[in-house]
PDB file of N, H, CA, C and O in Angstrom:
ATOM      1  N   MET A   1     110.331   7.226  43.928  1.00  0.00           N
ATOM      2  CA  MET A   1     110.611   6.137  43.022  1.00  0.00           C
ATOM      3  C   MET A   1     109.425   5.188  42.919  1.00  0.00           C
ATOM      4  O   MET A   1     109.217   4.579  41.869  1.00  0.00           O
ATOM      5  N   LYS A   2     108.656   5.053  43.969  1.00  0.00           N
ATOM      6  H   LYS A   2     108.825   5.547  44.822  1.00  0.00           H
ATOM      7  CA  LYS A   2     107.525   4.134  43.968  1.00  0.00           C
ATOM      8  C   LYS A   2     106.431   4.632  43.028  1.00  0.00           C
ATOM      9  O   LYS A   2     105.816   3.823  42.333  1.00  0.00           O
ATOM     10  N   ILE A   3     106.172   5.927  42.985  1.00  0.00           N
ATOM     11  H   ILE A   3     106.672   6.584  43.549  1.00  0.00           H
ATOM     12  CA  ILE A   3     105.130   6.463  42.114  1.00  0.00           C
ATOM     13  C   ILE A   3     105.513   6.280  40.646  1.00  0.00           C
ATOM     14  O   ILE A   3     104.650   6.074  39.793  1.00  0.00           O
ATOM     15  N   ARG A   4     106.797   6.357  40.363  1.00  0.00           N
ATOM     16  H   ARG A   4     107.499   6.524  41.056  1.00  0.00           H
ATOM     17  CA  ARG A   4     107.243   6.178  38.972  1.00  0.00           C
ATOM     18  C   ARG A   4     107.003   4.742  38.498  1.00  0.00           C
ATOM     19  O   ARG A   4     106.599   4.539  37.353  1.00  0.00           O
ATOM     20  N   SER A   5     107.240   3.758  39.341  1.00  0.00           N
ATOM     21  H   SER A   5     107.568   3.924  40.271  1.00  0.00           H
ATOM     22  CA  SER A   5     107.004   2.365  38.960  1.00  0.00           C
ATOM     23  C   SER A   5     105.506   2.078  38.818  1.00  0.00           C
ATOM     24  O   SER A   5     105.115   1.258  37.987  1.00  0.00           O
ATOM     25  N   ILE A   6     104.676   2.734  39.607  1.00  0.00           N
ATOM     26  H   ILE A   6     104.994   3.400  40.282  1.00  0.00           H
ATOM     27  CA  ILE A   6     103.224   2.574  39.486  1.00  0.00           C
ATOM     28  C   ILE A   6     102.739   3.151  38.152  1.00  0.00           C
ATOM     29  O   ILE A   6     101.937   2.529  37.455  1.00  0.00           O
ATOM     30  N   ILE A   7     103.224   4.330  37.808  1.00  0.00           N
ATOM     31  H   ILE A   7     103.875   4.836  38.375  1.00  0.00           H
ATOM     32  CA  ILE A   7     102.835   4.955  36.537  1.00  0.00           C
ATOM     33  C   ILE A   7     103.323   4.115  35.355  1.00  0.00           C
ATOM     34  O   ILE A   7     102.611   3.979  34.360  1.00  0.00           O
ATOM     35  N   THR A   8     104.521   3.555  35.455  1.00  0.00           N
ATOM     36  H   THR A   8     105.099   3.666  36.263  1.00  0.00           H
ATOM     37  CA  THR A   8     105.049   2.702  34.396  1.00  0.00           C
ATOM     38  C   THR A   8     104.196   1.444  34.230  1.00  0.00           C
ATOM     39  O   THR A   8     103.893   1.044  33.106  1.00  0.00           O
ATOM     40  N   THR A   9     103.816   0.831  35.322  1.00  0.00           N
ATOM     41  H   THR A   9     104.063   1.156  36.236  1.00  0.00           H
ATOM     42  CA  THR A   9     102.996  -0.378  35.274  1.00  0.00           C
ATOM     43  C   THR A   9     101.627  -0.091  34.676  1.00  0.00           C
ATOM     44  O   THR A   9     101.137  -0.865  33.854  1.00  0.00           O
ATOM     45  N   VAL A  10     101.009   1.003  35.076  1.00  0.00           N
ATOM     46  H   VAL A  10     101.407   1.632  35.744  1.00  0.00           H
ATOM     47  CA  VAL A  10      99.692   1.375  34.550  1.00  0.00           C
ATOM     48  C   VAL A  10      99.796   1.691  33.056  1.00  0.00           C
ATOM     49  O   VAL A  10      98.917   1.315  32.281  1.00  0.00           O
ATOM     50  N   SER A  11     100.849   2.370  32.658  1.00  0.00           N
ATOM     51  H   SER A  11     101.563   2.676  33.287  1.00  0.00           H
ATOM     52  CA  SER A  11     101.032   2.713  31.238  1.00  0.00           C
ATOM     53  C   SER A  11     101.230   1.464  30.385  1.00  0.00           C
ATOM     54  O   SER A  11     100.640   1.351  29.311  1.00  0.00           O
ATOM     55  N   ILE A  12     102.039   0.542  30.841  1.00  0.00           N
ATOM     56  H   ILE A  12     102.518   0.634  31.714  1.00  0.00           H
ATOM     57  CA  ILE A  12     102.265  -0.702  30.100  1.00  0.00           C
ATOM     58  C   ILE A  12     100.972  -1.512  30.014  1.00  0.00           C
ATOM     59  O   ILE A  12     100.676  -2.101  28.974  1.00  0.00           O
ATOM     60  N   SER A  13     100.216  -1.542  31.084  1.00  0.00           N
ATOM     61  H   SER A  13     100.456  -1.064  31.929  1.00  0.00           H
ATOM     62  CA  SER A  13      98.941  -2.264  31.077  1.00  0.00           C
ATOM     63  C   SER A  13      97.954  -1.638  30.105  1.00  0.00           C
ATOM     64  O   SER A  13      97.253  -2.356  29.391  1.00  0.00           O
ATOM     65  N   ALA A  14      97.889  -0.323  30.066  1.00  0.00           N
ATOM     66  H   ALA A  14      98.458   0.259  30.646  1.00  0.00           H
ATOM     67  CA  ALA A  14      96.968   0.360  29.162  1.00  0.00           C
ATOM     68  C   ALA A  14      97.348   0.129  27.704  1.00  0.00           C
ATOM     69  O   ALA A  14      96.482  -0.128  26.868  1.00  0.00           O
ATOM     70  N   VAL A  15      98.644   0.219  27.398  1.00  0.00           N
ATOM     71  H   VAL A  15      99.347   0.427  28.077  1.00  0.00           H
ATOM     72  CA  VAL A  15      99.093  -0.009  26.021  1.00  0.00           C
ATOM     73  C   VAL A  15      98.838  -1.456  25.612  1.00  0.00           C
ATOM     74  O   VAL A  15      98.422  -1.703  24.480  1.00  0.00           O
ATOM     75  N   THR A  16      99.073  -2.399  26.485  1.00  0.00           N
ATOM     76  H   THR A  16      99.412  -2.198  27.405  1.00  0.00           H
ATOM     77  CA  THR A  16      98.826  -3.807  26.192  1.00  0.00           C
ATOM     78  C   THR A  16      97.335  -4.065  25.955  1.00  0.00           C
ATOM     79  O   THR A  16      96.968  -4.774  25.018  1.00  0.00           O
ATOM     80  N   THR A  17      96.488  -3.496  26.797  1.00  0.00           N
ATOM     81  H   THR A  17      96.787  -2.920  27.558  1.00  0.00           H
ATOM     82  CA  THR A  17      95.044  -3.670  26.648  1.00  0.00           C
ATOM     83  C   THR A  17      94.551  -3.097  25.332  1.00  0.00           C
ATOM     84  O   THR A  17      93.788  -3.747  24.616  1.00  0.00           O
ATOM     85  N   LEU A  18      94.978  -1.894  25.010  1.00  0.00           N
ATOM     86  H   LEU A  18      95.598  -1.367  25.592  1.00  0.00           H
ATOM     87  CA  LEU A  18      94.560  -1.281  23.748  1.00  0.00           C
ATOM     88  C   LEU A  18      95.076  -2.076  22.543  1.00  0.00           C
ATOM     89  O   LEU A  18      94.370  -2.208  21.544  1.00  0.00           O
ATOM     90  N   GLY A  19      96.282  -2.597  22.630  1.00  0.00           N
ATOM     91  H   GLY A  19      96.856  -2.490  23.442  1.00  0.00           H
ATOM     92  CA  GLY A  19      96.819  -3.414  21.553  1.00  0.00           C
ATOM     93  C   GLY A  19      96.039  -4.701  21.344  1.00  0.00           C
ATOM     94  O   GLY A  19      95.786  -5.105  20.209  1.00  0.00           O
ATOM     95  N   VAL A  20      95.658  -5.344  22.440  1.00  0.00           N
ATOM     96  H   VAL A  20      95.864  -5.017  23.362  1.00  0.00           H
ATOM     97  CA  VAL A  20      94.876  -6.582  22.341  1.00  0.00           C
ATOM     98  C   VAL A  20      93.498  -6.291  21.761  1.00  0.00           C
ATOM     99  O   VAL A  20      93.027  -7.028  20.894  1.00  0.00           O
ATOM    100  N   LEU A  21      92.851  -5.237  22.220  1.00  0.00           N
ATOM    101  H   LEU A  21      93.234  -4.638  22.924  1.00  0.00           H
ATOM    102  CA  LEU A  21      91.523  -4.894  21.704  1.00  0.00           C
ATOM    103  C   LEU A  21      91.575  -4.535  20.227  1.00  0.00           C
ATOM    104  O   LEU A  21      90.702  -4.948  19.462  1.00  0.00           O
ATOM    105  N   PHE A  22      92.566  -3.787  19.819  1.00  0.00           N
ATOM    106  H   PHE A  22      93.275  -3.452  20.439  1.00  0.00           H
ATOM    107  CA  PHE A  22      92.708  -3.406  18.419  1.00  0.00           C
ATOM    108  C   PHE A  22      93.005  -4.631  17.555  1.00  0.00           C
ATOM    109  O   PHE A  22      92.428  -4.791  16.480  1.00  0.00           O
ATOM    110  N   GLY A  23      93.895  -5.485  18.022  1.00  0.00           N
ATOM    111  H   GLY A  23      94.364  -5.356  18.896  1.00  0.00           H
ATOM    112  CA  GLY A  23      94.231  -6.698  17.280  1.00  0.00           C
ATOM    113  C   GLY A  23      93.062  -7.651  17.161  1.00  0.00           C
ATOM    114  O   GLY A  23      92.852  -8.246  16.103  1.00  0.00           O
ATOM    115  N   TYR A  24      92.301  -7.806  18.226  1.00  0.00           N
ATOM    116  H   TYR A  24      92.472  -7.323  19.085  1.00  0.00           H
ATOM    117  CA  TYR A  24      91.122  -8.679  18.199  1.00  0.00           C
ATOM    118  C   TYR A  24      90.083  -8.144  17.222  1.00  0.00           C
ATOM    119  O   TYR A  24      89.462  -8.915  16.491  1.00  0.00           O
ATOM    120  N   ASP A  25      89.896  -6.844  17.208  1.00  0.00           N
ATOM    121  H   ASP A  25      90.401  -6.218  17.802  1.00  0.00           H
ATOM    122  CA  ASP A  25      88.929  -6.241  16.287  1.00  0.00           C
ATOM    123  C   ASP A  25      89.363  -6.427  14.840  1.00  0.00           C
ATOM    124  O   ASP A  25      88.520  -6.647  13.971  1.00  0.00           O
ATOM    125  N   LYS A  26      90.651  -6.343  14.568  1.00  0.00           N
ATOM    126  H   LYS A  26      91.335  -6.165  15.274  1.00  0.00           H
ATOM    127  CA  LYS A  26      91.144  -6.512  13.199  1.00  0.00           C
ATOM    128  C   LYS A  26      91.091  -7.969  12.746  1.00  0.00           C
ATOM    129  O   LYS A  26      90.813  -8.241  11.578  1.00  0.00           O
ATOM    130  N   LEU A  27      91.354  -8.902  13.651  1.00  0.00           N
ATOM    131  H   LEU A  27      91.580  -8.681  14.600  1.00  0.00           H
ATOM    132  CA  LEU A  27      91.374 -10.310  13.280  1.00  0.00           C
ATOM    133  C   LEU A  27      89.989 -10.949  13.258  1.00  0.00           C
ATOM    134  O   LEU A  27      89.752 -11.877  12.485  1.00  0.00           O
ATOM    135  N   ASN A  28      89.090 -10.474  14.080  1.00  0.00           N
ATOM    136  H   ASN A  28      89.283  -9.720  14.708  1.00  0.00           H
ATOM    137  CA  ASN A  28      87.760 -11.069  14.189  1.00  0.00           C
ATOM    138  C   ASN A  28      86.767 -10.189  13.459  1.00  0.00           C
ATOM    139  O   ASN A  28      86.389  -9.131  13.964  1.00  0.00           O
ATOM    140  N   HIS A  29      86.344 -10.603  12.293  1.00  0.00           N
ATOM    141  H   HIS A  29      86.651 -11.462  11.883  1.00  0.00           H
ATOM    142  CA  HIS A  29      85.377  -9.832  11.511  1.00  0.00           C
ATOM    143  C   HIS A  29      83.970 -10.304  11.867  1.00  0.00           C
ATOM    144  O   HIS A  29      83.494 -11.290  11.304  1.00  0.00           O
ATOM    145  N   HIS A  30      83.297  -9.620  12.792  1.00  0.00           N
ATOM    146  H   HIS A  30      83.683  -8.820  13.249  1.00  0.00           H
ATOM    147  CA  HIS A  30      81.997 -10.073  13.216  1.00  0.00           C
ATOM    148  C   HIS A  30      80.898  -9.857  12.193  1.00  0.00           C
ATOM    149  O   HIS A  30      79.823 -10.437  12.346  1.00  0.00           O
ATOM    150  N   SER A  31      81.103  -9.070  11.180  1.00  0.00           N
ATOM    151  H   SER A  31      81.976  -8.599  11.056  1.00  0.00           H
ATOM    152  CA  SER A  31      80.044  -8.871  10.200  1.00  0.00           C
ATOM    153  C   SER A  31      79.785 -10.156   9.406  1.00  0.00           C
ATOM    154  O   SER A  31      78.706 -10.312   8.836  1.00  0.00           O
ATOM    155  N   ASN A  32      80.741 -11.064   9.357  1.00  0.00           N
ATOM    156  H   ASN A  32      81.619 -10.936   9.820  1.00  0.00           H
ATOM    157  CA  ASN A  32      80.563 -12.324   8.651  1.00  0.00           C
ATOM    158  C   ASN A  32      80.103 -13.456   9.557  1.00  0.00           C
ATOM    159  O   ASN A  32      79.944 -14.586   9.096  1.00  0.00           O
ATOM    160  N   ASN A  33      79.889 -13.179  10.819  1.00  0.00           N
ATOM    161  H   ASN A  33      80.019 -12.261  11.194  1.00  0.00           H
ATOM    162  CA  ASN A  33      79.491 -14.201  11.767  1.00  0.00           C
ATOM    163  C   ASN A  33      78.005 -14.496  11.602  1.00  0.00           C
ATOM    164  O   ASN A  33      77.188 -13.604  11.831  1.00  0.00           O
ATOM    165  N   PRO A  34      77.622 -15.711  11.214  1.00  0.00           N
ATOM    166  CA  PRO A  34      76.202 -16.011  11.007  1.00  0.00           C
ATOM    167  C   PRO A  34      75.404 -16.029  12.307  1.00  0.00           C
ATOM    168  O   PRO A  34      74.177 -15.933  12.275  1.00  0.00           O
ATOM    169  N   ASN A  35      76.082 -16.150  13.454  1.00  0.00           N
ATOM    170  H   ASN A  35      77.079 -16.227  13.480  1.00  0.00           H
ATOM    171  CA  ASN A  35      75.356 -16.159  14.717  1.00  0.00           C
ATOM    172  C   ASN A  35      74.854 -14.777  15.101  1.00  0.00           C
ATOM    173  O   ASN A  35      73.945 -14.660  15.923  1.00  0.00           O
ATOM    174  N   LEU A  36      75.428 -13.728  14.522  1.00  0.00           N
ATOM    175  H   LEU A  36      76.167 -13.824  13.855  1.00  0.00           H
ATOM    176  CA  LEU A  36      75.034 -12.374  14.869  1.00  0.00           C
ATOM    177  C   LEU A  36      74.094 -11.750  13.842  1.00  0.00           C
ATOM    178  O   LEU A  36      73.664 -10.610  14.016  1.00  0.00           O
ATOM    179  N   GLN A  37      73.773 -12.473  12.785  1.00  0.00           N
ATOM    180  H   GLN A  37      74.122 -13.399  12.644  1.00  0.00           H
ATOM    181  CA  GLN A  37      72.909 -11.921  11.749  1.00  0.00           C
ATOM    182  C   GLN A  37      71.461 -12.272  12.041  1.00  0.00           C
ATOM    183  O   GLN A  37      71.146 -13.401  12.419  1.00  0.00           O
ATOM    184  N   TYR A  38      70.590 -11.300  11.863  1.00  0.00           N
ATOM    185  H   TYR A  38      70.845 -10.384  11.556  1.00  0.00           H
ATOM    186  CA  TYR A  38      69.166 -11.476  12.118  1.00  0.00           C
ATOM    187  C   TYR A  38      68.495 -12.043  10.877  1.00  0.00           C
ATOM    188  O   TYR A  38      68.707 -11.549   9.770  1.00  0.00           O
ATOM    189  N   GLN A  39      67.701 -13.061  11.060  1.00  0.00           N
ATOM    190  H   GLN A  39      67.530 -13.463  11.959  1.00  0.00           H
ATOM    191  CA  GLN A  39      66.961 -13.643   9.955  1.00  0.00           C
ATOM    192  C   GLN A  39      65.485 -13.396  10.201  1.00  0.00           C
ATOM    193  O   GLN A  39      64.907 -13.954  11.134  1.00  0.00           O
ATOM    194  N   ALA A  40      64.871 -12.563   9.372  1.00  0.00           N
ATOM    195  H   ALA A  40      65.340 -12.109   8.614  1.00  0.00           H
ATOM    196  CA  ALA A  40      63.467 -12.219   9.537  1.00  0.00           C
ATOM    197  C   ALA A  40      62.587 -13.410   9.166  1.00  0.00           C
ATOM    198  O   ALA A  40      62.878 -14.160   8.235  1.00  0.00           O
ATOM    199  N   GLY A  41      61.513 -13.557   9.916  1.00  0.00           N
ATOM    200  H   GLY A  41      61.276 -12.947  10.672  1.00  0.00           H
ATOM    201  CA  GLY A  41      60.526 -14.581   9.592  1.00  0.00           C
ATOM    202  C   GLY A  41      60.869 -15.962  10.083  1.00  0.00           C
ATOM    203  O   GLY A  41      60.224 -16.919   9.656  1.00  0.00           O
ATOM    204  N   THR A  42      61.841 -16.130  10.951  1.00  0.00           N
ATOM    205  H   THR A  42      62.366 -15.352  11.299  1.00  0.00           H
ATOM    206  CA  THR A  42      62.202 -17.457  11.443  1.00  0.00           C
ATOM    207  C   THR A  42      61.716 -17.704  12.860  1.00  0.00           C
ATOM    208  O   THR A  42      62.193 -18.625  13.523  1.00  0.00           O
ATOM    209  N   THR A  43      60.778 -16.899  13.336  1.00  0.00           N
ATOM    210  H   THR A  43      60.391 -16.151  12.798  1.00  0.00           H
ATOM    211  CA  THR A  43      60.280 -17.056  14.689  1.00  0.00           C
ATOM    212  C   THR A  43      59.354 -18.253  14.759  1.00  0.00           C
ATOM    213  O   THR A  43      58.434 -18.389  13.952  1.00  0.00           O
ATOM    214  N   LYS A  44      59.604 -19.126  15.733  1.00  0.00           N
ATOM    215  H   LYS A  44      60.352 -19.016  16.388  1.00  0.00           H
ATOM    216  CA  LYS A  44      58.744 -20.283  15.946  1.00  0.00           C
ATOM    217  C   LYS A  44      58.160 -20.164  17.345  1.00  0.00           C
ATOM    218  O   LYS A  44      58.886 -19.975  18.321  1.00  0.00           O
ATOM    219  N   TYR A  45      56.864 -20.276  17.427  1.00  0.00           N
ATOM    220  H   TYR A  45      56.275 -20.430  16.634  1.00  0.00           H
ATOM    221  CA  TYR A  45      56.200 -20.206  18.720  1.00  0.00           C
ATOM    222  C   TYR A  45      56.020 -21.602  19.285  1.00  0.00           C
ATOM    223  O   TYR A  45      55.989 -22.584  18.544  1.00  0.00           O
ATOM    224  N   ALA A  46      55.905 -21.682  20.578  1.00  0.00           N
ATOM    225  H   ALA A  46      55.930 -20.884  21.180  1.00  0.00           H
ATOM    226  CA  ALA A  46      55.847 -22.972  21.254  1.00  0.00           C
ATOM    227  C   ALA A  46      54.410 -23.428  21.472  1.00  0.00           C
ATOM    228  O   ALA A  46      54.069 -23.878  22.566  1.00  0.00           O
ATOM    229  N   GLY A  47      53.578 -23.323  20.470  1.00  0.00           N
ATOM    230  H   GLY A  47      53.855 -22.957  19.582  1.00  0.00           H
ATOM    231  CA  GLY A  47      52.217 -23.809  20.582  1.00  0.00           C
ATOM    232  C   GLY A  47      51.278 -22.857  21.295  1.00  0.00           C
ATOM    233  O   GLY A  47      50.196 -23.268  21.713  1.00  0.00           O
ATOM    234  N   PHE A  48      51.659 -21.598  21.447  1.00  0.00           N
ATOM    235  H   PHE A  48      52.538 -21.264  21.107  1.00  0.00           H
ATOM    236  CA  PHE A  48      50.778 -20.648  22.104  1.00  0.00           C
ATOM    237  C   PHE A  48      49.705 -20.127  21.164  1.00  0.00           C
ATOM    238  O   PHE A  48      48.681 -19.616  21.619  1.00  0.00           O
ATOM    239  N   THR A  49      49.921 -20.245  19.867  1.00  0.00           N
ATOM    240  H   THR A  49      50.752 -20.660  19.498  1.00  0.00           H
ATOM    241  CA  THR A  49      48.944 -19.754  18.896  1.00  0.00           C
ATOM    242  C   THR A  49      48.635 -20.856  17.897  1.00  0.00           C
ATOM    243  O   THR A  49      49.432 -21.771  17.692  1.00  0.00           O
ATOM    244  N   ASP A  50      47.454 -20.753  17.276  1.00  0.00           N
ATOM    245  H   ASP A  50      46.807 -20.009  17.443  1.00  0.00           H
ATOM    246  CA  ASP A  50      47.152 -21.672  16.196  1.00  0.00           C
ATOM    247  C   ASP A  50      47.748 -21.123  14.908  1.00  0.00           C
ATOM    248  O   ASP A  50      48.479 -20.134  14.957  1.00  0.00           O
ATOM    249  N   GLY A  51      47.469 -21.715  13.779  1.00  0.00           N
ATOM    250  H   GLY A  51      46.875 -22.518  13.739  1.00  0.00           H
ATOM    251  CA  GLY A  51      48.069 -21.289  12.534  1.00  0.00           C
ATOM    252  C   GLY A  51      47.707 -19.880  12.121  1.00  0.00           C
ATOM    253  O   GLY A  51      48.471 -19.242  11.396  1.00  0.00           O
ATOM    254  N   ALA A  52      46.549 -19.364  12.566  1.00  0.00           N
ATOM    255  H   ALA A  52      45.928 -19.882  13.154  1.00  0.00           H
ATOM    256  CA  ALA A  52      46.084 -18.034  12.175  1.00  0.00           C
ATOM    257  C   ALA A  52      46.640 -16.934  13.069  1.00  0.00           C
ATOM    258  O   ALA A  52      46.435 -15.755  12.780  1.00  0.00           O
ATOM    259  N   GLY A  53      47.328 -17.279  14.131  1.00  0.00           N
ATOM    260  H   GLY A  53      47.495 -18.236  14.366  1.00  0.00           H
ATOM    261  CA  GLY A  53      47.915 -16.280  15.005  1.00  0.00           C
ATOM    262  C   GLY A  53      47.096 -15.966  16.234  1.00  0.00           C
ATOM    263  O   GLY A  53      47.517 -15.154  17.059  1.00  0.00           O
ATOM    264  N   SER A  54      45.919 -16.593  16.385  1.00  0.00           N
ATOM    265  H   SER A  54      45.577 -17.252  15.715  1.00  0.00           H
ATOM    266  CA  SER A  54      45.122 -16.355  17.585  1.00  0.00           C
ATOM    267  C   SER A  54      45.522 -17.361  18.662  1.00  0.00           C
ATOM    268  O   SER A  54      45.982 -18.460  18.354  1.00  0.00           O
ATOM    269  N   PRO A  55      45.345 -16.979  19.920  1.00  0.00           N
ATOM    270  CA  PRO A  55      45.768 -17.862  21.013  1.00  0.00           C
ATOM    271  C   PRO A  55      44.990 -19.175  20.981  1.00  0.00           C
ATOM    272  O   PRO A  55      43.788 -19.194  20.712  1.00  0.00           O
ATOM    273  N   SER A  56      45.684 -20.255  21.255  1.00  0.00           N
ATOM    274  H   SER A  56      46.660 -20.239  21.474  1.00  0.00           H
ATOM    275  CA  SER A  56      45.030 -21.553  21.274  1.00  0.00           C
ATOM    276  C   SER A  56      44.506 -21.839  22.666  1.00  0.00           C
ATOM    277  O   SER A  56      45.067 -21.399  23.669  1.00  0.00           O
ATOM    278  N   ALA A  57      43.426 -22.579  22.698  1.00  0.00           N
ATOM    279  H   ALA A  57      42.971 -22.936  21.882  1.00  0.00           H
ATOM    280  CA  ALA A  57      42.861 -22.970  23.987  1.00  0.00           C
ATOM    281  C   ALA A  57      43.550 -24.245  24.447  1.00  0.00           C
ATOM    282  O   ALA A  57      43.790 -25.146  23.643  1.00  0.00           O
ATOM    283  N   GLY A  58      43.862 -24.325  25.709  1.00  0.00           N
ATOM    284  H   GLY A  58      43.667 -23.593  26.362  1.00  0.00           H
ATOM    285  CA  GLY A  58      44.494 -25.523  26.236  1.00  0.00           C
ATOM    286  C   GLY A  58      45.936 -25.280  26.621  1.00  0.00           C
ATOM    287  O   GLY A  58      46.454 -24.171  26.486  1.00  0.00           O
ATOM    288  N   PRO A  59      46.567 -26.317  27.094  1.00  0.00           N
ATOM    289  CA  PRO A  59      47.958 -26.177  27.548  1.00  0.00           C
ATOM    290  C   PRO A  59      48.917 -25.973  26.382  1.00  0.00           C
ATOM    291  O   PRO A  59      48.642 -26.365  25.248  1.00  0.00           O
ATOM    292  N   ALA A  60      50.024 -25.364  26.686  1.00  0.00           N
ATOM    293  H   ALA A  60      50.248 -25.046  27.607  1.00  0.00           H
ATOM    294  CA  ALA A  60      51.035 -25.087  25.669  1.00  0.00           C
ATOM    295  C   ALA A  60      51.789 -26.360  25.321  1.00  0.00           C
ATOM    296  O   ALA A  60      52.076 -27.177  26.196  1.00  0.00           O
ATOM    297  N   ASP A  61      52.107 -26.527  24.051  1.00  0.00           N
ATOM    298  H   ASP A  61      51.873 -25.863  23.340  1.00  0.00           H
ATOM    299  CA  ASP A  61      52.847 -27.683  23.575  1.00  0.00           C
ATOM    300  C   ASP A  61      54.250 -27.239  23.185  1.00  0.00           C
ATOM    301  O   ASP A  61      54.422 -26.464  22.244  1.00  0.00           O
ATOM    302  N   PHE A  62      55.250 -27.728  23.907  1.00  0.00           N
ATOM    303  H   PHE A  62      55.110 -28.358  24.672  1.00  0.00           H
ATOM    304  CA  PHE A  62      56.633 -27.314  23.686  1.00  0.00           C
ATOM    305  C   PHE A  62      57.417 -28.280  22.803  1.00  0.00           C
ATOM    306  O   PHE A  62      58.639 -28.166  22.702  1.00  0.00           O
ATOM    307  N   THR A  63      56.735 -29.230  22.163  1.00  0.00           N
ATOM    308  H   THR A  63      55.743 -29.323  22.245  1.00  0.00           H
ATOM    309  CA  THR A  63      57.454 -30.199  21.332  1.00  0.00           C
ATOM    310  C   THR A  63      58.106 -29.538  20.133  1.00  0.00           C
ATOM    311  O   THR A  63      59.257 -29.843  19.819  1.00  0.00           O
ATOM    312  N   GLN A  64      57.415 -28.653  19.463  1.00  0.00           N
ATOM    313  H   GLN A  64      56.481 -28.405  19.718  1.00  0.00           H
ATOM    314  CA  GLN A  64      57.975 -27.982  18.298  1.00  0.00           C
ATOM    315  C   GLN A  64      59.155 -27.094  18.702  1.00  0.00           C
ATOM    316  O   GLN A  64      60.163 -27.047  17.997  1.00  0.00           O
ATOM    317  N   ALA A  65      59.038 -26.403  19.812  1.00  0.00           N
ATOM    318  H   ALA A  65      58.219 -26.441  20.385  1.00  0.00           H
ATOM    319  CA  ALA A  65      60.136 -25.553  20.272  1.00  0.00           C
ATOM    320  C   ALA A  65      61.348 -26.386  20.677  1.00  0.00           C
ATOM    321  O   ALA A  65      62.485 -26.002  20.404  1.00  0.00           O
ATOM    322  N   ALA A  66      61.109 -27.523  21.325  1.00  0.00           N
ATOM    323  H   ALA A  66      60.185 -27.835  21.546  1.00  0.00           H
ATOM    324  CA  ALA A  66      62.218 -28.386  21.737  1.00  0.00           C
ATOM    325  C   ALA A  66      62.928 -28.981  20.527  1.00  0.00           C
ATOM    326  O   ALA A  66      64.156 -29.062  20.507  1.00  0.00           O
ATOM    327  N   SER A  67      62.165 -29.398  19.517  1.00  0.00           N
ATOM    328  H   SER A  67      61.167 -29.333  19.533  1.00  0.00           H
ATOM    329  CA  SER A  67      62.808 -29.963  18.332  1.00  0.00           C
ATOM    330  C   SER A  67      63.528 -28.876  17.540  1.00  0.00           C
ATOM    331  O   SER A  67      64.559 -29.142  16.923  1.00  0.00           O
ATOM    332  N   GLY A  68      62.997 -27.660  17.551  1.00  0.00           N
ATOM    333  H   GLY A  68      62.159 -27.444  18.052  1.00  0.00           H
ATOM    334  CA  GLY A  68      63.673 -26.550  16.882  1.00  0.00           C
ATOM    335  C   GLY A  68      64.949 -26.138  17.589  1.00  0.00           C
ATOM    336  O   GLY A  68      65.891 -25.679  16.943  1.00  0.00           O
ATOM    337  N   ALA A  69      64.997 -26.292  18.893  1.00  0.00           N
ATOM    338  H   ALA A  69      64.231 -26.665  19.418  1.00  0.00           H
ATOM    339  CA  ALA A  69      66.185 -25.927  19.661  1.00  0.00           C
ATOM    340  C   ALA A  69      67.301 -26.945  19.483  1.00  0.00           C
ATOM    341  O   ALA A  69      68.481 -26.622  19.618  1.00  0.00           O
ATOM    342  N   ILE A  70      66.919 -28.159  19.184  1.00  0.00           N
ATOM    343  H   ILE A  70      65.960 -28.422  19.074  1.00  0.00           H
ATOM    344  CA  ILE A  70      67.927 -29.211  18.986  1.00  0.00           C
ATOM    345  C   ILE A  70      68.536 -29.025  17.630  1.00  0.00           C
ATOM    346  O   ILE A  70      69.413 -29.794  17.237  1.00  0.00           O
TER     347      ILE A  70
END
């Protein structure tokens, strides 16, 4: 009798898990989520390069990166 209750519990847990995953996938449309979409050309460097793309001499300036993160 104990093995039957274990199998019942595992089966109910599996069906519940699959139902939640299926329901979440149907309700949450991630293709419309702007946080998951890649935007080309929006990379900002933290002062490691000058405007031409060559490395700048001197210490790195993180002001632009900090303001962009805010």
